[in-house]
C-alpha positions in Angstrom: 30.1 80.2 77.1 33.1 77.9 76.7 36.4 79.2 77.1 38.6 79.1 74.0 41.2 76.4 74.2 44.9 77.4 74.1 46.7 74.2 73.5 47.3 74.8 69.9 48.3 78.4 70.2 51.8 79.2 68.9 53.3 82.5 69.9 54.3 84.9 66.6 58.1 84.6 67.6 57.9 80.9 67.9 56.2 80.7 64.5 58.9 82.7 62.7 61.7 80.9 64.5 60.3 77.6 63.1 60.0 79.2 59.8 63.6 80.4 59.9 64.9 77.0 60.7 67.2 75.9 57.6 66.8 72.1 56.8 67.9 70.1 53.7 69.6 71.6 50.6 70.0 75.3 50.4 71.6 77.9 48.1 74.5 80.0 49.0 74.1 81.4 52.6 76.3 84.1 53.7 77.8 84.9 57.4 78.5 88.1 59.0 82.0 88.2 57.8 81.3 87.4 54.0 82.0 83.8 54.2 79.6 81.7 52.3 78.2 77.9 52.4 76.3 76.1 49.9 74.7 72.6 50.8 72.8 70.7 53.3 71.6 72.0 56.6 69.9 70.5 59.6 68.3 72.7 62.4 70.2 75.7 61.3 73.6 73.9 61.3 75.7 72.7 58.3 74.9 69.0 58.2 75.5 66.5 55.3 77.4 67.5 52.2 78.4 71.2 51.3 81.0 73.6 50.4 82.4 76.3 52.6 84.3 79.3 51.2 86.7 81.1 53.9 87.3 84.7 54.0 90.9 83.9 53.6 90.0 82.4 50.1 90.4 78.7 51.2 87.7 76.3 50.7 86.5 73.1 52.2 84.4 70.5 50.3 82.8 67.6 51.8 80.8 66.3 54.8 79.4 68.3 57.9 77.9 67.1 61.2 76.4 69.7 63.5 78.3 72.7 61.9 81.6 71.0 61.9 83.6 69.4 59.2 82.8 65.4 59.9 83.2 62.7 57.4 85.0 62.8 54.2 86.2 66.1 52.9 88.9 68.0 51.1 90.5 71.4 52.4 91.9 73.8 49.8 94.4 76.4 50.6 94.8 79.5 48.5 98.2 80.1 47.2 98.2 84.0 47.1 101.4 84.4 45.1 100.1 82.1 42.4 96.3 83.0 43.0 95.2 79.2 42.7 94.0 76.6 45.2 96.2 73.6 46.3 94.9 70.5 48.3 96.0 70.7 52.0 94.4 67.8 53.3 92.0 65.3 51.8 90.4 62.5 53.9 88.5 61.8 56.9 87.5 64.5 59.5 86.0 64.1 63.1 84.7 67.0 64.9 86.4 69.6 62.6 89.8 67.9 62.8 91.5 65.2 60.4 91.1 62.0 62.2 91.1 58.3 60.5 92.8 58.1 57.1 93.9 61.1 55.0 96.8 62.7 53.0 98.3 66.1 53.7 100.4 68.3 51.6 102.4 71.3 52.8 103.4 74.4 50.7 106.6 72.4 49.4 104.7 69.5 48.0 106.0 67.3 51.0 103.2 64.5 51.6 102.1 62.5 54.5 99.8 59.6 53.5 98.3 57.6 56.6 96.5 57.7 59.8 95.4 60.9 61.8 94.0 61.4 65.3 92.8 64.9 66.6 94.4 66.7 63.8 97.9 64.9 64.2 99.7 62.1 62.6 98.8 59.2 64.7 99.0 55.4 63.7 100.9 54.3 60.6 101.8 56.5 57.9 104.4 57.6 55.0 105.9 61.1 54.9 108.2 62.5 52.3 110.9 65.2 53.1 112.1 67.1 50.0 112.3 65.5 46.7 109.8 65.6 44.0 106.3 67.0 45.2 103.8 64.5 46.0 105.7 61.2 45.8 109.0 62.6 47.3 111.3 61.0 44.6 114.8 62.0 45.1 114.2 63.1 48.9 113.8 61.3 52.1 110.8 59.0 52.9 110.0 57.8 56.4 107.3 55.0 56.6 106.2 53.6 60.1 104.5 54.5 63.1 103.6 57.9 64.7 102.1 59.2 67.9 100.8 62.9 68.5 102.4 64.1 65.2 105.9 62.7 65.8 107.7 59.5 64.6 107.3 57.1 67.5 107.4 53.4 67.5 108.7 51.2 64.6 109.7 52.8 61.3 112.0 53.1 58.4 113.9 56.2 57.1 115.0 56.0 53.6 117.4 58.8 52.8 118.0 60.4 49.4 121.6 59.2 49.4 120.5 55.6 49.8 121.2 55.2 53.4 118.5 53.4 55.5 117.6 53.4 59.0 115.2 50.8 60.2 114.2 50.6 64.1 112.7 52.3 66.9 111.6 56.0 67.3 110.7 58.3 70.0 109.7 62.0 69.9 110.7 62.2 66.1 114.4 60.7 67.0 116.0 57.4 66.5 115.7 55.8 69.8 116.0 52.3 71.0 117.3 49.2 68.7 117.9 49.7 65.1 119.9 49.0 62.1 121.5 51.7 59.9 123.0 50.9 56.3 125.3 53.0 54.7 125.1 52.7 51.0 127.9 54.3 49.8 130.2 53.3 52.7 129.0 49.8 52.3 128.7 49.4 56.0 126.0 48.5 58.5 125.5 49.4 62.1 123.4 47.4 64.4 122.9 48.7 68.0 121.0 51.0 70.3 120.2 54.7 69.8 119.6 57.4 72.3 118.1 60.6 71.0 119.3 60.3 67.4 122.9 59.2 68.6 124.2 55.7 68.2 125.4 54.6 71.8 126.3 50.6 71.8 126.6 48.4 68.9 128.7 47.0 66.2 129.7 48.2 62.5 130.3 45.6 60.0 131.2 45.5 56.1 128.6 44.5 53.8 128.9 43.0 50.2 125.4 43.7 49.0 122.9 46.1 50.0 119.4 44.9 50.0 117.2 47.9 51.0 114.0 47.0 52.8 110.7 47.5 50.7 108.4 50.4 51.7 104.8 49.3 52.1 102.4 51.6 50.3 99.8 53.5 52.2 96.6 53.9 50.0 93.7 56.2 50.9 90.6 55.1 49.1 
C-alpha cells in the first residue's frame, strides 16, 4: 500500500489565517479601541486609499502603505468647542509624516504652504503669522528657506506694518547679511545681523519704497 502524500496538506490554523487575511477593498473595520478604517487593505495592513476615524474625533483621508499614511492625504482635526472638523494638513506623506509638498493650518488659521521633511518644514515655503485666516492678509508673512522646522537660509519677512527684511536666517532668527526696509520711517538698513540683532551696517534715507514681490507657492 502506498503512503499518503502530505505535500499538499495545510494545517487548519494555516487555513483560517489565510482566510482571515484582508486584501483589497473592505467595509468598515474597527480596532480594539473603537477606531475605524474604511478602505483598501493588503496582507492585513491598510494599503491604498482609505479613511481612518481616530478615537479623538480626528480623521485622515488619503493614501496608505504598509499601515502608514503614505502618499497624498488630508488630516482633519476636530474642534471640540465648535464640534466641527478643520483641515490641519493636506499634502504628501511619507512613512506616517508630512514629507514633500503640503499645506498646514494651525488653530488660529495661520498657514504654511511649502516643502516638508519628516514632519517638519524643510525646503522652500510660505508662512503666515496673524492676519486673516488662510491667506494671512493684514499679518506678517515669511517666504523663503526652512531647515528642520525653522527659518534657515535666504528668506523675506514682510511685516503687517509694511516693513520688510530680506536676507539670511539661522535657527529662526535674522543672521548674516540682510536689508531691512522701514516703510514708515522711510529708511533702509543694509548690513549684517547676529541672532536677530543688527551688528554692522549703514542706514540710509529712501525716497521710494519698492517692496520685493513674494513668489506664490502652490500645491497641486
